FILO-92777 format. One record per residue: x, z, y of N, C-alpha, C in turn; residue in three letters. Coordinates in pm, whole numbers, plus 50000, padded with zeros to 5 digits. Atoms other than C-alpha are relative to their C-alpha. Layout:
PT;X;Z;Y;X;Z;Y;X;Z;Y;Ala
...
//
This chain:
PT;49907;50108;50039;41226;05942;64745;49919;49884;49942;Met
PT;50069;50117;50053;41106;05592;64682;50070;49951;49875;Thr
PT;49940;50051;50123;41168;05400;64362;50126;49920;50028;Glu
PT;49883;50083;49968;41430;05183;64545;50121;50084;50039;Met
PT;49888;49917;49955;41642;05478;64660;50075;50057;49880;Glu
PT;49918;49941;50105;41934;05586;64442;50011;50149;50023;Ala
PT;49987;49855;49984;41965;05959;64376;50134;50033;50069;Pro
PT;49878;49958;49932;42217;06133;64600;50093;50071;49902;Leu
PT;49903;49937;50089;42535;06232;64419;50036;50137;50055;Glu
PT;49968;49863;49959;42614;06603;64426;50137;50002;50067;Ala
PT;49869;49993;49933;42899;06690;64668;50105;50061;49909;Pro
PT;49887;49943;50073;43242;06772;64532;50038;50135;50060;Leu
PT;49959;49868;49952;43352;07133;64553;50138;49993;50064;Ala
PT;49868;49994;49935;43646;07220;64775;50105;50049;49902;Thr
PT;49894;49952;50090;43967;07246;64569;50049;50138;50044;Pro
PT;49955;49865;49967;44086;07606;64551;50111;50043;49905;Cys
PT;49890;49944;50080;44370;07817;64412;50110;49896;49978;Asn
PT;49894;50100;50007;44635;07554;64492;50128;50066;49950;Ile
PT;49875;49947;50055;44952;07611;64289;50105;49890;49996;Gln
PT;49885;50091;50003;45294;07448;64323;50099;50052;49896;Ile
PT;49905;49957;50102;45539;07454;64033;50104;49890;49976;Cys
PT;49893;50093;50037;45853;07287;63896;50056;49927;50122;Glu
PT;49950;50057;49875;45993;07233;64245;50148;49967;49987;Val
PT;49860;50040;49995;46319;07039;64274;50031;49958;50144;Thr
PT;49965;50043;49865;46500;06892;64573;49918;49878;50045;Cys
PT;50073;50121;49962;46283;06578;64561;49870;49980;49922;Asp
PT;50125;50015;50074;45975;06650;64351;49934;50137;49980;Ser
PT;50071;49878;50034;45712;06905;64259;49876;49963;49920;Phe
PT;50128;50018;50067;45398;06949;64051;49896;50086;50071;Arg
PT;50107;49930;49929;45065;07054;64201;49876;50005;49913;Ile
PT;50124;49986;50075;44747;07186;64045;49905;50088;50080;Met
PT;50101;49919;49932;44423;07350;64158;49881;50015;49907;Trp
PT;50119;49976;50081;44098;07480;64021;49890;49899;50034;Asp
PT;50113;50091;49985;43813;07231;63966;49892;50038;49898;Met
PT;50107;49976;50095;43474;07272;63807;50004;49892;49892;Thr
PT;50003;50104;50105;43425;07089;63475;49926;49874;50046;Pro
PT;50076;50116;49952;43168;06867;63648;50084;49914;50093;Glu
PT;49915;50076;49907;43410;06769;63927;50116;49934;49927;Asp
PT;49889;50059;50077;43691;06711;63677;49955;49872;49931;Ser
PT;50052;50117;50070;43471;06465;63493;49966;49886;50097;Ala
PT;50045;50101;49905;43355;06285;63810;50112;49944;50089;Arg
PT;49898;50041;49903;43670;06270;64029;50079;49880;49951;Ala
PT;49921;50119;50033;43843;05935;64033;50134;49997;50071;Thr
PT;49877;50001;49921;44110;06003;64296;50028;50137;50060;His
PT;49956;49883;49927;44311;06279;64459;50068;49954;50128;Phe
PT;49932;50026;49873;44419;06275;64824;50090;50121;50029;Phe
PT;49903;49892;49974;44731;06476;64908;50062;49980;50137;Ile
PT;49945;50000;49864;44838;06558;65262;50126;50087;49999;Asp
PT;49873;49928;50005;45206;06655;65275;50075;49978;50130;Leu
PT;49922;50012;49877;45408;06728;65587;50099;50115;50010;Ser
PT;49907;49891;49973;45707;06929;65699;49930;50106;50083;Arg
PT;50064;49894;49926;45604;07266;65830;50036;49994;50148;Lys
PT;49956;50005;49860;45806;07210;66148;49953;49874;50071;Asp
PT;50050;50122;49936;45631;06877;66214;49904;50035;50112;Ser
PT;50088;49975;49886;45455;06866;66550;49865;49928;49986;Arg
PT;50125;50075;50020;45188;06629;66421;49920;50066;49889;Asp
PT;50079;49927;50098;44932;06849;66250;49865;49934;49974;His
PT;50129;50067;50020;44650;06591;66246;49978;49971;49853;Asn
PT;50035;50028;50138;44481;06581;65909;49967;49853;49982;Arg
PT;50027;50141;50020;44459;06236;65759;49860;49981;49942;Phe
PT;50123;50043;50066;44138;06063;65665;50039;49917;49879;Lys
PT;49962;50069;50123;44125;05896;65326;50031;49853;50024;His
PT;49970;50141;49974;44149;05553;65490;50145;49981;50046;Arg
PT;49862;50011;49953;44502;05634;65613;50096;49987;49883;Asp
PT;49924;50013;50124;44643;05517;65283;50148;49972;50021;Val
PT;49858;50033;49991;44975;05373;65411;50093;50118;50023;Pro
PT;49911;49889;49969;45108;05715;65521;49977;50122;49914;Thr
PT;50030;49885;50083;44953;05955;65271;49978;49954;49856;Lys
PT;50014;50033;50142;44922;05973;64895;49855;50000;49956;Leu
PT;50129;50010;50068;44604;05850;64731;50031;49965;49855;Val
PT;49962;50019;50140;44645;05888;64357;49876;50000;49913;Ala
PT;50108;49995;50098;44418;05814;64067;50002;50137;49933;Lys
PT;50013;49868;50060;44289;06134;63911;50071;50002;49864;Ala
PT;49927;49981;50125;44516;06256;63631;49986;50146;49959;Val
PT;50003;49859;50041;44529;06574;63424;50097;50082;50085;Pro
PT;49915;49912;49919;44670;06862;63628;50086;50087;49909;Leu
PT;49941;50027;49868;44937;06962;63715;50049;49856;50014;Pro
PT;49961;50138;49970;45014;06630;63880;50140;50000;50061;Met
PT;49864;50012;49946;45375;06529;63947;49997;49917;50128;Ala
PT;49985;50072;49874;45456;06422;64302;50149;49974;50020;Val
PT;49860;50036;49984;45781;06234;64333;50009;49854;50042;Arg
PT;49976;50137;49960;45900;05926;64514;49903;49945;50101;Gly
PT;50097;50049;49903;45600;05896;64742;50045;50030;50143;His
PT;49941;49968;49870;45785;06058;65029;50150;50019;49979;Trp
PT;49859;49967;50007;46152;06100;65108;50011;50151;50021;Phe
PT;49990;49855;49993;46142;06470;65033;50145;50041;50023;Leu
PT;49866;49951;49972;46442;06655;65170;50023;50134;49930;Ser
PT;49972;49870;50063;46616;06944;64992;49985;50113;50100;Pro
PT;50004;49877;49919;46571;07298;65121;49913;49987;50125;Arg
PT;50088;50025;49885;46282;07198;65345;49863;50059;49972;Thr
PT;50130;49939;50014;45957;07384;65402;49891;49897;50027;Leu
PT;50109;50097;49988;45648;07169;65347;49865;50070;49994;Tyr
PT;50140;49958;50011;45273;07215;65390;49925;49893;49921;Cys
PT;50074;50096;50081;45036;07057;65141;49854;50045;49987;Val
PT;50142;49976;50022;44657;07030;65110;49945;49882;49919;Ala
PT;50053;50104;50088;44438;06831;64872;49848;49983;50022;Val
PT;50141;50033;50012;44098;06662;64851;49979;49931;49865;Gln
PT;50037;50082;50115;43921;06527;64546;49899;49896;50048;Thr
PT;50084;50110;49953;43728;06203;64568;49941;49921;49883;Ala
PT;50063;50092;50095;43494;05969;64384;49989;49864;50068;Ile
PT;50008;50134;49942;43536;05599;64452;49863;49940;49973;Arg
PT;50134;50057;50008;43203;05433;64524;50007;49850;49970;Gln
PT;50000;50144;50029;43101;05080;64417;50034;49913;50121;Pro
PT;49972;50079;49880;43132;04964;64779;50143;50020;50050;Asp
PT;49861;49978;49961;43495;05083;64795;50021;50124;50084;Gly
PT;49986;49878;49923;43423;05390;65003;50015;50117;49903;Asp
PT;49978;49883;50083;43484;05744;64878;49904;50112;50037;Tyr
PT;50065;49872;49980;43274;06053;64833;50109;50104;49986;Leu
PT;49884;49910;50000;43522;06328;64924;49958;50145;50017;Ile
PT;50021;49856;49982;43544;06703;64908;50055;50042;50136;Ser
PT;49932;49944;49884;43644;06926;65195;50147;50021;49965;Glu
PT;49858;49972;50023;44015;06988;65244;50018;50139;49941;Trp
PT;49964;49868;50052;44164;07271;65045;50073;50080;50108;Ser
PT;49913;49922;49913;44353;07551;65209;50140;49938;49999;Gln
PT;49862;50051;49991;44705;07464;65321;50094;50097;49929;Val
PT;49902;49920;50073;44984;07588;65093;50140;49957;50041;Val
PT;49861;50030;49963;45351;07610;65186;50091;50016;49879;Glu
PT;49897;49984;50103;45648;07560;64957;50130;49941;50053;Phe
PT;49868;50047;49956;46019;07493;64993;50067;49924;49885;Cys
PT;49928;50076;50101;46211;07224;64807;50134;50067;49968;Thr
PT;49881;49933;50049;46524;07320;64615;50130;49932;50040;Gly
PT;49867;50057;49980;46896;07248;64620;50018;49876;49912;Asp
PT;49960;50104;50094;47062;06947;64464;50021;50062;49862;Tyr
PT;49971;49961;50137;47062;06983;64087;50134;49939;49960;Ala
PT;49870;50049;50045;47374;06910;63885;50003;49847;49994;Met
PT;50003;50146;50010;47262;06550;63827;50014;49934;50137;Glu
PT;49987;50056;49866;47233;06490;64202;50143;50015;50053;His
PT;49861;49980;49959;47576;06640;64268;50093;49905;49926;Leu
PT;49918;50097;50073;47716;06414;63998;49991;49863;50066;Gln
PT;50013;50125;49926;47575;06115;64187;50086;50002;50126;Gln
PT;49920;49986;49878;47739;06245;64505;50149;49996;49967;Leu
PT;49861;50002;50045;48064;06301;64317;50045;49858;49968;Leu
PT;49965;50139;50033;48060;05944;64186;50022;49919;50127;Asp
PT;49981;50069;49872;48021;05818;64543;50131;50042;50065;Lys
PT;49877;49949;49938;48304;06041;64665;50123;49942;49932;Ala
PT;49885;50056;50072;48536;05908;64394;50034;49860;50050;Lys
PT;49975;50134;49949;48492;05561;64541;50075;49998;50132;Gly
PT;49931;49993;49871;48635;05679;64873;50138;50065;49990;Ser
PT;49871;49933;50018;48932;05873;64734;50087;49915;49907;Ala
PT;49922;50098;50076;49188;05617;64625;50143;50047;49976;Val
PT;49857;49966;50009;49537;05753;64698;50020;50151;50004;Arg
PT;49960;49860;49998;49702;06089;64634;50135;50014;50067;Leu
PT;49874;49967;49935;49977;06240;64848;50043;50141;49961;Leu
PT;49949;49867;50030;50201;06536;64772;49978;50094;50119;Lys
PT;50004;49899;49896;50156;06859;64963;50055;50130;49944;Phe
PT;49938;49875;50046;50302;07209;64947;49931;50125;50053;Ser
PT;50065;49882;49942;50084;07439;65161;49853;49973;50029;Val
PT;50133;49998;49942;49724;07518;65235;50012;50065;50137;Phe
PT;49992;49943;49866;49657;07602;65598;49862;50022;50058;Tyr
PT;50126;49962;49935;49389;07753;65817;50027;50031;50147;Arg
PT;49982;49979;49855;49371;07730;66196;49889;50089;50055;Asn
PT;50096;49913;49935;49202;07997;66405;50055;50043;50136;Gln
PT;49958;49947;49871;49218;08167;66745;50075;50132;49981;His
PT;49924;49876;50013;49448;08464;66811;49915;50122;49968;Pro
PT;50083;49882;50025;49159;08713;66814;49955;50009;49855;Asp
PT;50036;49997;50141;49067;08610;66459;50111;50070;49919;Tyr
PT;49889;49941;50075;49412;08697;66323;50025;50144;50043;Phe
PT;49989;49861;49956;49424;09013;66536;49899;50087;49927;Asp
PT;50104;49925;50069;49097;09126;66381;50032;50017;49852;Asn
PT;49961;49991;50141;49221;09046;66030;50106;50108;49981;Val
PT;49890;49904;50011;49533;09256;66091;49953;50143;50027;Ser
PT;50037;49866;49956;49364;09551;66263;49879;50058;49927;Arg
PT;50126;49951;50054;49018;09572;66107;49978;49969;49852;Glu
PT;50027;50044;50137;49044;09402;65768;50116;50026;49905;Cys
PT;49888;49967;50088;49364;09545;65625;50089;49883;49967;Gly
PT;49914;50116;50024;49545;09214;65659;49940;49899;49904;Gly
PT;50066;50093;50092;49289;09034;65440;49907;49906;50076;Leu
PT;50100;50096;49952;49111;08714;65541;49885;50004;49901;Met
PT;50112;49976;50091;48774;08803;65394;49906;49879;49995;Arg
PT;50096;50112;50011;48523;08546;65262;49883;50018;50094;Pro
PT;50118;50004;49915;48239;08448;65494;49901;49901;49940;Ala
PT;50103;50085;50056;47910;08281;65409;50016;49856;50049;Leu
PT;49991;50142;49966;47931;07901;65399;49886;49962;50093;Lys
PT;50103;50042;49906;47745;07744;65692;49917;49886;49940;Asp
PT;50090;50103;50052;47488;07464;65663;50050;49859;50029;Ile
PT;49945;50133;49973;47719;07175;65749;49999;49915;49873;Ser
PT;49995;50092;50113;47729;06866;65529;49863;49967;49946;Gly
PT;50127;50036;50065;47459;06767;65281;49907;50120;49998;Ser
PT;50097;49892;49990;47146;06971;65329;49974;50064;49865;His
PT;50034;49950;50132;47102;07009;64954;50115;50062;49924;Gly
PT;49887;49942;50073;47449;07139;64864;49970;50145;49964;Ser
PT;50036;49864;50043;47399;07458;64658;50083;50111;50063;Pro
PT;49916;49894;49944;47679;07643;64836;49962;50033;50144;Ile
PT;50034;49977;49859;47530;07614;65188;49918;50126;50017;Asn
PT;50071;49876;49975;47428;07958;65308;49990;50092;49881;Gly
PT;50011;49919;50121;47481;08103;64959;50134;50048;49945;Lys
PT;49871;49964;50056;47848;08108;64864;50095;50043;50111;Leu
PT;49903;49951;49903;48114;08307;65047;50140;49952;49963;Gln
PT;49863;50044;50025;48472;08193;65088;50077;49991;50130;Gly
PT;49910;50022;49887;48766;08128;65316;50041;49853;49997;Val
PT;49971;50143;49997;48809;07767;65426;50147;49973;50031;Phe
PT;49864;50048;49977;49147;07594;65406;50000;49847;50003;Phe
PT;49971;50143;50004;49279;07245;65466;50129;49979;49924;Ser
PT;49874;50032;50064;49556;07068;65282;50045;49857;50031;Cys
PT;49962;50137;49965;49559;06715;65425;50130;49997;50079;Asn
PT;49872;50016;49931;49896;06594;65549;50003;49866;50072;Thr
PT;49981;50126;49931;50009;06322;65785;50080;49906;49911;Glu
PT;49940;50096;50093;50107;06007;65600;50149;49981;50025;Phe
PT;49861;50031;49968;50436;05956;65785;50095;50118;49983;Asp
PT;49913;49883;50008;50565;06315;65775;49983;50081;49873;Thr
PT;50027;49917;50116;50406;06468;65468;49969;50144;50036;Gly
PT;50026;49865;49951;50332;06774;65683;49856;50011;50052;Leu
PT;50134;49985;49940;50004;06922;65810;49998;49939;50140;Pro
PT;50008;50059;49866;49880;06755;66130;50036;50101;50107;Pro
PT;49958;49911;49892;50011;06895;66456;49883;50055;50078;Arg
PT;50116;49958;49921;49666;06920;66616;49893;50063;49911;Asp
PT;50113;49941;50074;49357;07117;66516;49888;50035;50097;Ser
PT;50113;49960;49916;49006;07170;66656;49958;50145;49977;Pro
PT;50047;49868;50037;48982;07517;66503;50075;50115;50068;Tyr
PT;49925;49894;49933;49246;07710;66698;50147;49967;50009;Gly
PT;49858;50031;49979;49608;07711;66820;50095;50068;49903;Pro
PT;49915;49933;50097;49738;07944;66548;49966;49952;49859;Leu
PT;50020;50052;50136;49790;07827;66191;50061;50094;49897;Arg
PT;49954;49926;50116;49815;08035;65875;50033;49901;49891;Phe
PT;49958;50087;50111;50010;07856;65601;50034;50087;49880;Gln
PT;49976;49926;50123;50025;07970;65241;50047;49901;49893;Ile
PT;49956;50091;50107;50220;07813;64950;49883;49961;49909;Pro
PT;50114;50053;50074;49985;07595;64749;49973;50075;49870;Ala
PT;50016;49934;50129;50047;07784;64426;49920;50128;50003;Gly
PT;50079;49877;49991;49874;08097;64554;49850;49971;49981;His
PT;50142;50034;50008;49539;07915;64565;49968;49899;49891;Leu
PT;50022;50107;50098;49585;07631;64316;50099;50017;49885;Leu
PT;49916;49974;50118;49715;07721;63970;49910;50002;49876;Asn
PT;50083;50007;50122;49599;07730;63605;49895;50109;49988;Pro
PT;50098;49892;50005;49404;08052;63669;49883;49978;50097;Asn
PT;50101;50033;49900;49178;07876;63921;49907;49892;49946;Ile
PT;50097;50105;50031;48858;07679;63860;49976;49917;50126;Ser
PT;50020;50092;49889;48805;07371;64079;49865;49932;49986;Leu
PT;50135;50059;50001;48457;07247;64172;49981;49905;50117;Tyr
PT;50043;50090;49895;48312;06959;64370;49869;50052;50058;Phe
PT;50120;49942;49938;48052;07076;64626;49928;49906;50095;Ala
PT;50070;50083;49901;47980;06801;64881;50085;49880;50039;Asp
PT;49939;50121;49948;48057;06460;65028;49914;49954;50117;Phe
PT;50082;50031;49882;47947;06374;65382;50085;49942;50112;Tyr
PT;49935;50045;49877;48028;06222;65719;49913;50041;50118;Cys
PT;50071;49962;49878;47926;06293;66078;49998;49882;50097;Met
PT;50011;50121;49917;47850;05945;66214;50139;49946;50035;Tyr
PT;49864;50048;49980;48218;05857;66176;50041;49914;49882;Thr
PT;49952;50088;50108;48419;05615;65964;50064;50081;49887;Ala
PT;49934;49921;50104;48600;05894;65778;49901;50100;49939;Tyr
PT;50089;49915;50077;48441;06120;65518;50067;50131;49959;His
PT;49954;49868;50042;48471;06482;65411;49958;50027;49857;Tyr
PT;50031;49951;50134;48487;06621;65059;50021;50151;50001;Val
PT;49992;49854;50007;48414;06990;65007;50026;50041;49856;Val
PT;49962;49950;50132;48585;07157;64712;49998;50152;50001;Leu
PT;49997;49854;50013;48563;07513;64584;50108;50038;49900;Val
PT;49901;49941;50088;48855;07706;64436;49958;50144;49971;Leu
PT;50046;49867;50038;48747;08016;64242;50084;50051;49884;Ala
PT;49927;49944;50115;48964;08242;64024;49912;50007;49876;Pro
PT;50075;50004;50126;48857;08210;63662;49938;50138;49973;Val
PT;50070;49876;50032;48595;08473;63576;49951;50077;50121;Gly
PT;50041;49930;49879;48534;08573;63938;49851;49977;50027;Ser
PT;50139;50017;49961;48193;08608;64101;49974;49857;50051;Glu
PT;50014;50136;49950;48249;08276;64278;50001;49898;49887;Gly
PT;49993;50089;50115;48339;08109;63950;49868;50001;49924;Asp
PT;50128;49988;50069;48020;08239;63789;49890;49927;50077;Thr
PT;50098;50068;49917;47812;08113;64082;50010;49848;49985;Phe
PT;49980;50145;50001;47963;07764;64071;49979;49936;49864;Cys
PT;49995;50060;50134;47972;07714;63696;49870;49931;49961;Arg
PT;50129;50060;50037;47600;07639;63663;49942;49914;50111;Thr
PT;50056;50071;49886;47556;07471;64001;50081;49879;50046;Arg
PT;49911;50104;49948;47857;07247;64071;50076;49932;49887;Leu
PT;49915;50067;50098;48050;06983;63874;50142;50057;50004;Pro
PT;49862;49950;50008;48381;07124;63755;50095;49881;49988;Met
PT;49900;50105;50004;48691;06910;63806;50122;50045;49920;Leu
PT;49877;49974;50073;49000;06886;63588;50114;50018;50100;Asp
PT;49891;49974;49904;49291;07044;63779;50106;49892;49998;Leu
PT;49889;50096;50012;49535;06786;63648;49957;49856;50021;Ala
PT;50044;50139;49995;49318;06476;63668;49867;49988;50073;Ser
PT;50117;50029;49917;49076;06418;63954;50050;49931;50126;Asn
PT;49951;50079;49886;49091;06200;64268;50014;50078;50130;Pro
PT;50003;49926;49874;49080;06485;64523;50115;50100;50016;Phe
PT;49904;49890;49988;49311;06779;64453;50052;50033;49862;Leu
PT;49946;49983;50135;49548;06815;64159;50118;50098;49995;Thr
PT;49885;49914;50035;49791;07061;64005;50061;49945;49873;Tyr
PT;49927;50048;50118;50053;06929;63764;50107;50102;49966;Thr
PT;49906;49897;50042;50246;07188;63568;50141;49943;49987;Ala
PT;49861;50046;50017;50628;07170;63555;50022;49941;49861;Pro
PT;49974;50067;50128;50751;06937;63282;50127;50052;49932;Gln
PT;49872;49949;50053;51096;07096;63242;50031;50134;50064;Arg
PT;49959;49872;49942;51250;07439;63299;50068;49979;50135;Pro
PT;49939;50010;49869;51345;07491;63660;49924;49911;50097;Gly
PT;50078;50086;49912;51096;07236;63795;49887;50079;50066;Glu
PT;50112;49941;49928;50826;07322;64046;49871;49923;49966;Glu
PT;50126;50072;50018;50457;07238;64001;49984;49894;50108;Pro
PT;50027;50107;49903;50333;06924;64175;49856;50012;50048;Leu
PT;50132;49990;49940;50040;06946;64415;49971;49872;50079;Tyr
PT;50036;50123;49929;49856;06638;64546;49858;50011;50056;Cys
PT;50133;50004;49937;49561;06577;64779;49961;49856;50027;His
PT;50050;50133;49966;49343;06274;64847;50031;49971;50146;Ala
PT;49961;50036;49863;49463;06089;65155;49893;49920;50072;Ser
PT;50101;50088;49939;49155;05875;65216;49876;50074;50047;Asp
PT;50110;49915;49954;48913;06163;65277;50060;50129;50056;Val
PT;49956;49871;49947;48938;06492;65464;49945;50109;49907;Ile
PT;50040;49895;50093;48933;06785;65222;49972;50130;50074;Leu
PT;50032;49865;49955;48762;07113;65306;49994;50086;49874;Glu
PT;49982;49923;50122;48868;07369;65047;49956;50144;50023;Val
PT;50054;49864;49987;48669;07692;65007;50056;50086;49887;Leu
PT;49946;49906;50098;48859;07975;64833;49911;50123;50001;Phe
PT;50108;49902;50005;48613;08238;64713;50043;50145;50004;Thr
PT;49952;49861;49999;48833;08549;64725;50076;50029;50130;Glu
PT;49920;49965;49882;49007;08741;65008;50143;49950;49984;Pro
PT;49863;50051;50000;49348;08604;65105;50086;50087;50091;Val
PT;49914;49914;49918;49623;08843;65226;50088;49918;50095;Pro
PT;49911;50067;49905;49809;08738;65540;50144;50006;49955;Leu
PT;49861;49982;50041;50128;08867;65381;50047;49893;49901;Glu
PT;49960;50106;50093;50120;08579;65130;50045;49873;50072;Gln
PT;49961;50119;49924;50186;08329;65410;50056;50039;50135;Gly
PT;49947;49977;49865;50283;08300;65775;49905;49941;50102;Ser
PT;50084;50047;49890;50104;08253;66108;50091;49950;50112;Val
PT;49916;50059;49895;50258;08020;66365;49915;49919;50097;Glu
PT;50064;50086;49899;50164;07832;66681;50016;49854;49957;Gln
PT;49987;50142;50033;50084;07466;66617;50077;49929;50109;Ile
PT;49918;50073;49904;50312;07214;66786;49920;49903;50083;Ser
PT;50084;50095;49926;50026;06989;66896;49901;50072;50090;Gly
PT;50101;49947;49910;49707;07056;67086;49886;50062;49921;His
PT;50125;49947;50052;49407;07271;67018;49890;49916;50060;His
PT;50098;50095;49949;49140;07005;67048;49866;50067;50025;Gln
PT;50132;49948;49970;48780;07048;67158;49929;50046;49873;Leu
PT;50075;49950;50115;48562;07255;66926;49891;49904;49954;Met
PT;50103;50097;50038;48311;06969;66928;50047;49910;49886;Ser
PT;49946;50081;50109;48542;06799;66679;49997;50073;49866;Leu
PT;50006;49927;50125;48489;07071;66418;49879;49959;49919;Thr
PT;50114;50029;50086;48248;07048;66125;49906;50118;49988;Thr
PT;50086;49881;50008;48085;07388;66186;49853;49961;50022;Ala
PT;50144;50031;49996;47712;07345;66109;49971;49854;50033;Asn
PT;50016;50142;49968;47762;06969;66143;49892;49937;49914;Ala
PT;50106;50068;50071;47472;06747;66045;50053;49871;49937;Lys
PT;49958;50120;50071;47528;06474;65788;49926;49879;50055;Lys
PT;50060;50126;49956;47465;06115;65893;49906;49951;49889;Asp
PT;50094;50038;50106;47145;06029;65699;49995;49850;49974;Pro
PT;50007;50145;50016;47196;05654;65744;50121;49942;49930;Ser
PT;49877;50053;50062;47542;05627;65586;49976;49964;49855;Cys
PT;50020;50047;50137;47529;05421;65268;50112;50045;49907;Lys
PT;49886;49958;50082;47866;05553;65152;49978;50136;49938;Val
PT;50004;49860;50046;47782;05923;65121;49860;50056;49977;Cys
PT;50134;49950;50025;47404;05945;65076;49949;49955;49864;Asn
PT;50065;50035;50126;47209;05950;64752;49850;49992;50025;Ile
PT;50140;50036;49979;46844;05863;64701;49903;50118;50000;Ser
PT;50091;49885;50012;46704;06218;64675;49992;50082;50127;Val
PT;50001;49922;49876;46740;06326;65038;50138;50011;50056;Gly
PT;49872;49997;49929;47021;06415;65275;50074;50131;49981;Arg
//
C-alpha cells in the first residue's frame, strides 16, 4: 500500500437472526443481530419487502431507492410503517442489508440476509372505528321492517330438515368484503337480510341466493338479549354499499369473540339496525333498518326453521354472479376504504 492509498474498510457482516414483532394490519417492527463494530459503523439499512405471492422476485440494488426502503440506521427494533401500502392478512417476505454511506455518495453494503416471512394482522378496533365512521356517512334514512329473511335453494332447506334437526347451523364467514375484517374466516354464523323495498315495506321479490325464502319475525334475532356489532363496510365496484353487522346473544361464544374485536352498537340508537322497546302496554317493539345501504346480518347461533316459514319468492332467482359470496372489495372506492389497506 502506498502512502496515497486509503486503508480498505472492513466488510459488513451479513445480518442474521431476523425477527419480526408487533405486527399489525399496516405496520411491523424488525430487528436482527449485528456485531458491535457494525452497529457503530452502519449509517443506513436497506429493507426489501414484497408479497410472497408476487411473481417479481428480483432483489433490489441499493440504488433502487424509489421502490424500496432505505432508512437511516436507528436502534433496533426498527418500526416499518407507511412506506408501503401494507395489506391486512397478507403474507410478506422481507430481507435486510446494512450499509455505510461513503463520502462520494456510494454505499459499502453487506450481503443480503436470509428471507423471512410474516403475515400482517386484522383491522384493529381503531381501524374498524374509521370504517364505521365512513359507513355512518352512507346510512341516512331508517325504514321499518318486521322480518329477517334468508334465501337459499331447495336442497339447502331439505338438508336442514333431514340432516340438521331443523336447525340452520352457523357456517364460517367467507372472505368477502374488507380483507382486514376480523370476522372473515374466523366467526361462524347464519346470514340474514332485512332490507325492504321502499314502496311496499316488504322484502324484495327477487334474490340471487335462491328461490326459497325463510322468514322469521324480527324479535327472534333482535331484542334486548342480543349484542349488536359493526363488522364491515364495502362495495363491489358498484354505486351501492354493504354494511355487515353481527347479532350475538349476550354471553354467547360469538359475543365473546366480537367484544374485543368489533365496535359495539347501541340497539336503540345507531344508523343501521335498531330495536325500540314498546312505550306502552300492548304495543309492539319497533324495528328499523338503514335504507341507503344493503345490510348483511350475521346471527352467531343456530336458528330453528320452526321459528319462521319457508316460501317461494314471487320474483326471480337472479344469477349467482350477483351475490357477495367471496366478493372482492373495490380498492379504489373513496367512500368505503380507509388508509391502512383494503
